[in-house]
C-alpha positions as CSV (number, residue, x, y, z in Angstrom):
1,X,25.8,-2.0,-8.4
2,X,28.6,-0.7,-6.1
3,X,28.3,2.7,-7.8
4,X,24.5,2.6,-7.5
5,X,24.7,1.7,-3.8
6,X,27.1,4.6,-3.2
7,X,24.8,7.1,-4.9
8,X,21.9,5.9,-2.8
9,X,24.0,6.3,0.4
10,X,25.0,9.8,-0.6
11,X,21.4,10.7,-1.4
12,X,19.9,9.3,1.8
13,X,22.6,9.8,4.4
14,X,21.7,13.3,5.6
15,X,18.0,12.8,5.2
16,X,17.8,9.5,7.1
17,X,19.5,11.1,10.1
18,X,16.2,12.8,10.8
19,X,14.2,10.4,13.1
20,X,10.9,12.0,12.2
21,X,11.4,11.5,8.4
22,X,8.8,9.4,6.5
23,X,8.9,8.0,3.0
24,X,5.9,8.6,0.7
25,X,5.4,5.8,-1.9
26,X,3.1,6.3,-4.9
27,X,2.1,3.9,-7.6
28,X,0.6,5.3,-10.7
29,X,-1.1,3.2,-13.4
30,X,-1.1,4.8,-16.8
31,X,-3.9,3.6,-19.1
32,X,-4.9,4.5,-22.6
33,X,-7.9,7.0,-22.7
34,X,-10.8,7.0,-25.1
35,X,-10.4,10.0,-27.4
36,X,-14.1,10.9,-27.1
37,X,-15.1,10.1,-23.5
38,X,-11.8,10.4,-21.8
39,X,-12.5,7.1,-19.9
40,X,-9.7,4.6,-19.3
41,X,-9.5,1.7,-21.7
42,X,-8.2,-1.8,-20.9
43,X,-5.3,-2.6,-18.6
44,X,-2.4,-0.2,-17.9
45,X,0.1,0.4,-20.6
46,X,2.7,1.1,-17.9
47,X,3.0,1.4,-14.1
48,X,5.2,4.0,-12.4
49,X,6.3,3.8,-8.7
50,X,8.0,6.7,-7.0
51,X,9.4,7.1,-3.5
52,X,9.6,10.6,-2.0
53,X,10.9,12.2,1.2
54,X,8.1,13.7,3.3
55,X,9.2,17.1,2.1
56,X,8.6,16.1,-1.5
57,X,12.1,15.3,-2.8
58,X,12.2,12.2,-5.0
59,X,14.3,9.3,-3.9
60,X,13.7,6.7,-6.6
61,X,11.3,6.1,-9.5
62,X,10.6,2.9,-11.5
63,X,8.6,2.5,-14.6
64,X,7.6,-0.9,-16.0
65,X,5.4,-2.0,-18.9
66,X,2.1,-3.8,-18.3
67,X,4.0,-7.1,-18.6
68,X,6.5,-6.0,-15.9
69,X,9.4,-5.2,-18.3
70,X,11.6,-2.5,-17.0
71,X,11.4,0.8,-18.9
72,X,13.2,3.2,-16.5
73,X,14.9,3.0,-13.1
74,X,15.9,6.4,-11.7
75,X,17.8,7.2,-8.4
76,X,18.0,10.7,-7.1
77,X,20.9,12.3,-5.2
78,X,20.0,14.7,-2.4
79,X,22.2,17.4,-1.0
80,X,22.6,17.9,2.8
81,X,19.5,20.0,2.9
82,X,17.4,17.2,1.4
83,X,17.0,18.9,-2.0
84,X,17.5,17.0,-5.3
85,X,20.9,17.7,-6.7
86,X,21.2,15.0,-9.4
87,X,20.1,11.6,-10.6
88,X,21.3,8.4,-12.3
89,X,19.0,6.3,-14.4
90,X,18.9,3.1,-16.4
91,X,16.7,2.8,-19.5
92,X,15.1,-0.6,-20.2
93,X,17.7,-3.4,-19.9
94,X,20.7,-1.0,-19.9
95,X,23.3,-1.9,-17.2
96,X,25.3,1.3,-17.4
97,X,23.7,4.4,-15.9
98,X,23.1,7.7,-17.6
99,X,23.0,10.7,-15.3
100,X,21.5,14.2,-14.7
101,X,23.3,17.0,-12.9
102,X,21.3,19.7,-11.3
103,X,22.6,23.3,-10.7
104,X,20.5,25.7,-8.7
105,X,21.1,29.5,-8.8
106,X,21.9,31.2,-5.5
107,X,18.4,32.8,-5.3
108,X,16.7,29.4,-5.9
109,X,14.7,30.7,-8.9
110,X,16.7,29.0,-11.8
111,X,17.7,25.4,-12.1
112,X,19.8,23.9,-14.9
113,X,19.5,20.2,-15.6
114,X,22.2,18.7,-17.8
115,X,22.1,15.2,-19.3
116,X,25.0,12.7,-19.8
117,X,24.9,9.4,-21.6
118,X,26.1,6.1,-20.1
119,X,29.4,6.8,-21.9
120,X,29.7,10.2,-20.1
121,X,28.9,12.3,-23.2
122,X,27.0,15.5,-22.8
123,X,23.5,15.4,-24.3
124,X,22.3,18.9,-23.7
125,X,20.6,20.8,-20.9
126,X,17.3,22.2,-19.8
127,X,17.1,25.6,-18.0
128,X,14.1,25.9,-15.7
129,X,12.6,29.0,-14.2
130,X,11.0,28.4,-10.8
131,X,8.4,30.3,-8.9
132,X,8.5,31.0,-5.1
133,X,7.1,27.6,-4.5
134,X,10.0,26.0,-6.4
135,X,7.6,24.9,-9.1
136,X,8.7,25.1,-12.7
137,X,7.2,28.0,-14.7
138,X,9.2,27.7,-18.0
139,X,11.7,25.3,-19.6
140,X,14.2,26.2,-22.3
141,X,15.8,23.2,-24.1
142,X,19.5,23.7,-25.0
143,X,21.7,21.7,-27.4
144,X,25.1,20.5,-26.4
145,X,26.6,23.7,-27.9
146,X,24.3,25.8,-25.7
147,X,21.9,26.9,-28.5
148,X,18.2,27.1,-27.8
149,X,15.8,24.8,-29.8
150,X,12.5,24.5,-27.8
151,X,10.6,25.8,-24.8
152,X,7.7,24.9,-22.5
153,X,5.3,27.1,-20.5
154,X,4.2,25.1,-17.4
155,X,1.0,25.6,-15.5
156,X,0.2,24.7,-11.9
157,X,-2.9,24.9,-9.7
158,X,-2.9,27.1,-6.5
159,X,-2.4,23.8,-4.6
160,X,0.7,23.0,-6.7
161,X,-0.8,20.2,-8.9
162,X,0.5,20.2,-12.5
163,X,-2.2,21.5,-14.8
164,X,-0.3,21.1,-18.0
165,X,2.3,22.7,-20.4
166,X,2.6,24.1,-23.9
167,X,5.6,22.9,-26.0
168,X,7.0,25.1,-28.8
169,X,9.9,24.6,-31.1
170,X,12.2,27.7,-31.6
171,X,12.1,27.3,-35.4
172,X,8.3,27.7,-35.4
173,X,7.7,24.0,-36.1
174,X,5.8,21.7,-33.8
175,X,3.6,23.2,-31.1
176,X,1.6,21.0,-28.7
177,X,-0.6,21.8,-25.6
178,X,-0.9,19.3,-22.8
179,X,-3.5,19.6,-20.0
180,X,-4.3,17.5,-17.0
181,X,-7.9,17.3,-15.7
182,X,-8.1,16.0,-12.1
183,X,-11.1,13.9,-11.1
184,X,-10.3,12.5,-7.6
185,X,-8.4,13.6,-4.5
186,X,-7.6,12.0,-1.1
187,X,-8.5,13.7,2.2
188,X,-5.1,15.5,2.2
189,X,-5.7,17.0,-1.2
190,X,-3.3,14.7,-3.1
191,X,-4.6,13.8,-6.5
192,X,-5.7,10.1,-7.1
193,X,-7.0,10.3,-10.7
194,X,-6.3,12.6,-13.6
195,X,-6.8,12.7,-17.4
196,X,-4.0,13.8,-19.8
197,X,-5.2,15.7,-22.8
198,X,-3.1,16.7,-25.9
199,X,-4.5,19.5,-28.0
200,X,-8.0,18.9,-26.7
201,X,-8.0,15.1,-27.2
202,X,-7.7,12.7,-24.2
203,X,-4.6,10.4,-24.6
204,X,-4.0,8.9,-21.1
205,X,-5.7,8.2,-17.8
206,X,-3.6,8.0,-14.6
207,X,-4.7,6.4,-11.4
208,X,-2.5,6.8,-8.3
209,X,-2.3,5.2,-4.8
210,X,-0.3,6.9,-2.0
211,X,1.2,5.2,1.0
212,X,3.3,6.4,3.9
213,X,6.1,4.4,5.6
214,X,8.6,5.5,8.2
215,X,12.3,5.8,7.3
216,X,13.2,2.9,9.6
217,X,11.5,0.7,7.0
218,X,13.9,1.8,4.3
219,X,16.3,-0.8,2.9
220,X,18.8,0.3,0.3
221,X,17.0,3.7,0.1
222,X,13.5,2.3,-0.6
223,X,10.7,1.1,1.7
224,X,10.5,-2.6,2.4
225,X,6.7,-2.3,1.9
226,X,5.5,-4.2,-1.2
227,X,2.2,-5.1,-2.9
228,X,1.5,-8.8,-2.4
229,X,1.4,-11.0,-5.5
230,X,1.1,-8.2,-8.0
231,X,-1.0,-9.3,-11.0
232,X,-2.3,-12.5,-9.3
233,X,-3.4,-11.6,-5.7
234,X,-3.4,-7.8,-5.9
235,X,-4.5,-6.5,-9.3
236,X,-4.6,-3.0,-10.8
237,X,-8.4,-3.1,-11.5
238,X,-9.7,-4.6,-8.2
239,X,-9.7,-4.1,-4.5
240,X,-8.5,-6.8,-2.1
241,X,-9.6,-7.2,1.5
242,X,-9.5,-9.7,4.4
243,X,-6.2,-11.6,3.9
244,X,-5.7,-14.7,6.0
245,X,-2.9,-17.3,5.9
246,X,-2.9,-20.7,7.6
247,X,-0.2,-21.4,10.2
248,X,1.5,-23.7,7.7
249,X,1.9,-20.8,5.2
250,X,0.7,-22.7,2.1
251,X,-2.8,-21.4,1.8
252,X,-4.1,-17.8,1.5
253,X,-7.7,-16.6,1.4
254,X,-8.9,-13.0,0.7
255,X,-11.9,-11.1,-0.8
256,X,-11.9,-9.3,-4.1
257,X,-14.1,-6.5,-5.3
258,X,-14.2,-4.5,-8.5
259,X,-14.8,-1.2,-6.6
260,X,-14.4,0.3,-3.2
261,X,-17.7,-1.2,-2.0
262,X,-17.7,-0.6,1.8
263,X,-20.1,-1.2,3.6
264,X,-21.9,-3.1,0.8
265,X,-20.5,-6.7,0.5
266,X,-22.6,-7.7,-2.5
267,X,-19.6,-7.4,-4.9
268,X,-17.0,-9.1,-2.7
269,X,-15.8,-12.5,-4.2
270,X,-14.1,-15.0,-1.9
271,X,-10.7,-16.2,-3.3
272,X,-8.4,-19.0,-2.2
273,X,-4.7,-19.3,-3.2
274,X,-2.1,-22.0,-2.7
275,X,1.7,-21.5,-2.8
276,X,3.3,-23.2,-5.8
277,X,7.1,-22.7,-6.2
278,X,7.1,-19.5,-4.2
279,X,4.1,-17.9,-6.1
280,X,0.4,-17.8,-5.3
281,X,-2.0,-19.6,-7.6
282,X,-5.4,-17.9,-7.2
283,X,-8.9,-19.4,-7.7
284,X,-12.5,-18.7,-6.7
285,X,-14.0,-20.1,-3.6
286,X,-17.7,-21.1,-4.0
287,X,-19.4,-20.4,-0.6
288,X,-23.1,-20.7,0.2
289,X,-23.3,-17.0,1.1
290,X,-21.8,-13.7,-0.1
291,X,-19.1,-12.9,2.6
292,X,-18.5,-9.6,4.2
293,X,-15.2,-10.7,5.8
294,X,-13.5,-14.1,5.7
295,X,-10.6,-15.8,7.5
296,X,-9.0,-19.3,7.5
297,X,-9.3,-21.7,10.4
298,X,-6.1,-22.5,12.3
299,X,-5.6,-25.8,10.3
300,X,-6.2,-24.1,6.9
301,X,-9.0,-26.5,6.1
302,X,-12.0,-24.2,6.6
303,X,-13.0,-20.6,6.7
304,X,-15.0,-18.4,9.1
305,X,-17.0,-15.7,7.3
306,X,-19.5,-13.1,8.2
307,X,-22.6,-12.1,6.2
308,X,-24.5,-8.9,6.3
309,X,-27.7,-9.3,8.3
310,X,-29.7,-6.0,8.1
311,X,-31.7,-5.2,11.2
312,X,-29.6,-7.3,13.5
313,X,-27.2,-5.9,16.1
314,X,-24.4,-6.2,15.1
315,X,-25.6,-6.5,11.5
316,X,-23.8,-9.7,10.7
317,X,-24.2,-13.5,11.0
318,X,-21.2,-15.8,11.2
319,X,-20.7,-19.1,9.5
320,X,-18.0,-21.8,9.2
321,X,-17.4,-23.8,6.0
322,X,-14.8,-26.5,5.2
323,X,-12.9,-25.9,2.0
324,X,-13.5,-29.4,0.8
325,X,-17.3,-28.8,1.0
326,X,-17.7,-25.0,1.1
327,X,-21.5,-25.1,0.8
328,X,-21.9,-27.3,3.9
329,X,-21.9,-24.6,6.6
330,X,-22.3,-24.2,10.4
331,X,-24.3,-21.2,11.6
332,X,-22.2,-20.0,14.5
333,X,-24.6,-17.2,15.3
334,X,-27.4,-19.8,15.9
335,X,-25.0,-22.2,17.7
336,X,-23.1,-19.8,20.0
337,X,-24.5,-16.3,19.6
338,X,-21.4,-15.1,17.7
339,X,-22.0,-11.9,15.7
340,X,-18.8,-10.3,14.4
341,X,-16.2,-10.1,11.6
342,X,-12.5,-10.4,11.0
343,X,-11.8,-13.7,12.6
344,X,-8.6,-15.3,13.9
345,X,-8.3,-18.8,15.4
346,X,-5.7,-20.0,17.8
347,X,-4.3,-23.5,17.9
348,X,-6.5,-24.2,20.9
349,X,-9.5,-23.6,18.7
350,X,-10.4,-20.3,20.5
351,X,-11.9,-17.8,18.1
352,X,-11.1,-14.1,18.2
353,X,-13.2,-11.6,16.2
354,X,-14.4,-8.0,16.3
355,X,-17.9,-6.8,16.7
356,X,-19.4,-3.4,15.8
357,X,-21.9,-3.4,18.7
358,X,-23.9,-5.7,21.0
359,X,-24.7,-5.8,24.7
360,X,-21.1,-5.7,25.8
361,X,-20.1,-3.0,23.4
362,X,-18.0,-2.9,20.2
363,X,-14.4,-4.2,20.1
364,X,-12.5,-7.5,20.0
365,X,-14.0,-10.7,21.6
366,X,-12.8,-14.2,22.3
367,X,-14.7,-17.4,22.2
368,X,-13.2,-20.5,23.9
369,X,-13.8,-23.9,22.4
370,X,-15.1,-27.0,24.2
371,X,-15.9,-30.4,22.8
372,X,-16.2,-29.0,19.2
373,X,-18.4,-26.1,20.2
374,X,-17.8,-22.5,21.0
375,X,-18.4,-21.0,24.5
376,X,-20.0,-17.6,25.0
377,X,-18.1,-14.7,23.6
378,X,-16.1,-12.6,26.1
379,X,-15.0,-9.0,25.3
380,X,-11.3,-8.3,25.9
381,X,-10.3,-5.6,28.4
382,X,-9.3,-1.9,27.9
383,X,-5.7,-2.8,27.2
384,X,-6.9,-3.9,23.8
385,X,-10.3,-2.2,23.4
386,X,-9.3,1.4,24.1
387,X,-11.9,4.1,24.8
388,X,-12.3,6.5,22.0
389,X,-11.0,4.2,19.3
390,X,-12.7,1.7,16.9
391,X,-10.8,-1.5,17.6
392,X,-11.1,-4.4,15.1
393,X,-9.4,-6.9,12.9
394,X,-7.6,-9.2,15.4
395,X,-4.8,-11.7,14.6
396,X,-3.7,-14.0,17.4
397,X,-0.7,-16.3,17.2
398,X,-0.9,-20.0,17.7
399,X,-0.2,-20.0,21.4
400,X,-2.4,-16.9,22.2
401,X,0.6,-14.9,23.5
402,X,0.6,-12.1,20.8
403,X,-2.4,-10.2,19.4
404,X,-2.3,-7.8,16.5
405,X,-5.2,-5.5,15.6
406,X,-6.2,-2.1,14.2
407,X,-7.3,1.0,16.1
408,X,-9.0,3.8,14.2
409,X,-9.3,7.3,15.9
410,X,-11.8,9.4,14.1
411,X,-10.0,12.7,14.9
412,X,-6.8,11.3,13.4
413,X,-8.4,9.6,10.4
414,X,-6.2,7.2,8.4
415,X,-3.0,9.3,8.8
416,X,-0.5,6.7,10.1
417,X,1.6,9.5,11.7
418,X,-1.3,9.8,14.3
419,X,-2.7,7.2,16.6
420,X,-4.6,5.2,14.0
421,X,-2.9,2.0,12.8
422,X,-1.8,-1.5,13.7
423,X,-1.2,-2.3,17.3
424,X,0.3,-5.3,19.3
425,X,-0.5,-6.6,22.7
426,X,1.3,-9.5,24.6
427,X,-0.3,-11.9,27.0
428,X,1.1,-11.7,30.5
429,X,0.3,-13.4,33.8
430,X,-2.2,-10.7,34.5
431,X,-3.8,-10.7,31.0
432,X,-3.2,-8.8,27.9
433,X,-0.6,-6.0,28.1
434,X,-1.3,-2.4,27.2
435,X,-1.2,-2.3,23.4
436,X,1.7,-0.6,21.5
437,X,1.4,0.8,18.0
438,X,3.6,-0.7,15.3
439,X,5.2,2.5,14.1
440,X,6.3,3.2,10.6
441,X,3.5,1.4,8.7
442,X,0.8,2.9,6.5
443,X,-2.8,2.6,7.9
444,X,-4.3,-0.8,7.3
445,X,-6.3,-3.6,8.9
446,X,-6.8,-7.4,9.0
447,X,-3.2,-8.4,9.6
448,X,-2.0,-11.9,8.6
449,X,1.4,-13.5,9.0
450,X,3.1,-15.5,6.2
451,X,5.5,-17.7,8.2
452,X,7.3,-19.1,5.1
453,X,8.1,-15.6,3.6
454,X,8.6,-14.1,7.0
455,X,6.2,-11.2,6.3
456,X,3.3,-9.3,7.8
457,X,0.4,-8.9,5.4
458,X,-2.6,-6.5,5.7
459,X,-5.0,-4.5,3.5
460,X,-5.1,-0.8,3.0
461,X,-8.5,-1.1,1.3
462,X,-7.0,-1.2,-2.1
463,X,-4.3,-3.9,-2.2
464,X,-2.8,-6.5,0.1
465,X,0.5,-5.2,1.4
466,X,3.5,-7.1,2.6
467,X,6.5,-6.1,4.7
468,X,9.2,-8.2,6.4
469,X,8.5,-9.0,10.0
470,X,11.8,-7.5,11.0
471,X,10.9,-4.2,9.4
472,X,7.5,-4.2,11.2
473,X,9.2,-5.0,14.6
474,X,7.8,-8.5,14.7
475,X,9.4,-12.0,14.8
476,X,8.4,-15.0,12.7
477,X,9.2,-17.5,15.4
478,X,6.4,-16.3,17.6
479,X,3.8,-17.3,14.9
480,X,4.9,-20.9,14.4
481,X,2.7,-23.4,16.2
482,X,4.4,-25.1,19.2
483,X,7.2,-22.5,19.5
484,X,6.8,-20.3,22.5
485,X,10.2,-18.6,22.4
486,X,10.1,-14.8,23.0
487,X,10.6,-12.3,20.2
488,X,14.1,-11.5,19.1
């Protein structure tokens, strides 16, 4: 591990000196593909995670089987210019690293990659011819003695996406053509889904998610951002929304859908999880209605949830249900005129939520509580509800001294390097302070705090993500009931 840590420091040292640098994290699920239709079949056969610099150089890649067994761990060494200059890697359970050395020609058009075993023995090389974009055009495979035994012709799209390659043996033996067909892209033009075809027959389907995190959130060369409860809470074939954790940290609720269903809530299933020996055990929650958003009450014994109410303004009704009797509900829209979503309850009983409209306008509201009932909703001021932004998804701490929420600016979209993202406001003697953005996080909403794990949790519309509070610029102490110490 000392050697590995040293290599990581060498690779990251020069690049991390750039305060503007971001890390790009991708997770690719590789599934078997039906040979006739090309559609994905079953669960992933393996999952690959890769971290890049913003300029596109790889930092680290990990490949695991569907069961989570390590298949490959690879760490890249960067030169002072931030270009890849080598790599070390561990295959499966191997504890001794193999390595790759990169040698780039002075004109930048030829790269030689040589391979060495864990014992330091040479294993042969690949000579790559690059185009002006530094994309590989051809590969020539060389034995240890330098003799040539195979080649590949590589194809890329004008945007730089890999279209495929043709492999040929020098002795006239095996020839195979591989092609990629891209079926989905994000707003930046990055591919999200593609089909791998060999000699005209589909063999694999790949589905990729992409996230951005600032370099300040890097620990040991990789971002501290993780997917929450992979395989139990967040799953490869579903979408998770609306996370909420009780102040005690032992109960988690969220919504699960089988597709990106916004704004239709018909497919969202309410889920409840309890912490058992450090892991989340997940089960279904049987509510009277189909929820659009859902959050735990401050004591963790009930949930507030919104239901789509077409024709109303805003188009939601709000209910409260106890987890012990989830079908016994209170209609808070009828009781207190509350219409909104994404709830958070303080220890005082005050309820914060966001509304998409109404007489006072869209934004975040607060309802005080008196004798078991809620007072009329009051919209928070411009320090929180900024003009020109959609402000939603509040999370208030127990003492109502810290408020987290999301702002979305249409002109910036979901690019976290712009103004859209998670924000924080602190309560002062004069009211809520001017909100500050939590820099370095991917775009997401509906924050929650896990006080036991010391993490911030939120959704990006695909998975529930988790990051240590220190990496997010927050402190766990402020979220514990009865503790009013300032942040560290």
